[in-house]
N, C-alpha and C positions, 0 to 999 in steps of 0.2 A: 660383465662377461669377459673373461680372460681367454685370449686366442693364442694358442701355441703354434707358431709357424715354423716348419722345418724344411729347409731346402737341402736336398740330397744330391751331391755331385756338382753343385754350383753355388755361387755366392748369392744370398738373398739381397736384392736391391730394395731401397726404400719405396720405389714405385710398385714393385710386386707386393711388398708387405701392405701398402696402402690399398691396393686393389683387393687383396684377400680380405682385409679388415672390413672394407665397405660392403663387399658382396656377401660375406658371411653374416654380418650384422643385419643387412637388409633381408636376407633369407630367413633369419630367425627373429625378426621383429614381432611376428605374431605369437611367438612362443613365450614372450614375456620373461619372467625370471626362471623359467624351467631349465634352460641349459646350464648344466653345472660344470661342464668342461668341453672345450673345443680344441681339437688337434687338426692341423692342416699340413699335409705332406706334399711337397712339390718335388718332382724328380723327372730325370730324363731316362726313359726306359731303355732305349737302345744305345745310349751313349753317343759315340762318334759314327755309328753306322747309318744314321739318318732315318727318314721315314716319319710316320705319325707316332711320335714318341714322347710328347710332353704330357705328363700326367699330374692331375690334382686329386687328392683324396682327402675328404673331410670326414672326421669322426666326431659326433656330438653325443654327449651323455645328457639325456633329458631326465629331470627329476621325476621319479616314480613312473617313468615311461620307457626305460631301457636305453638302448644305444641306437643311434641312427648313423648310417654310413652312406656317403655319396661319392662317386668317383667319376672322372671323365678324362679322356685322352684325346689330344688334338695336336695339330702341327704347331700351333702357337700356344704358349703357356697362358696368355691372357684369355684366349678362347676356352681353354680347358678349365680355368678358374670360373669363368662365367657359366659354363655348362654344369659344372659340379655344384655351384651355388643354386642353380635353377633346380637341379635334382634334389638338393638338400631341402629347398623350400617345400617341394611336393611331399617328400617323405616325412618331413617334420609335421606338416599339416595333417597327413594321414595318421601319424602316431599320436598326435594330440586329440584327434577326433575319434580314434578307435575306442570302442566300448571296453571298459575294464570291468570284468565281472567281480562282484563282491560276494563274499560268502553270505548266504541267507541266514537270518536269525529265525529259524522255524522251531517252535516248541515241540513239534512232533519228531524232529530228527534226533537220533541217538546222540547222547553226549551233550545236549544242550540243557540248561537249567530251566525248569518250568517255574514261572512266578505264580504263587498261590493267589 
């Protein structure tokens, strides 16, 4: 699984990249081979104004299950990464266990071929 990490407004340190990598891989461990793409954006929402403004946004494309997005904002960027990974774990589990309806193969429905 390839994880694309983008830091917006600051330089991505190796420690932040390692934290994102371990948290995202841990959150998606149950998904197996289904994640086809992962993008993580780290940014400072308010810039120099201060406040609760460190944001982590994770977007995961799951094979045959659509896209899952998880985001968190906190004072500390590490806390935002941890919270976003926790939310990602829950939403990915929900997406993987969701019932996917399949079209019925009923011979009485119009447009289906009836086997003699």
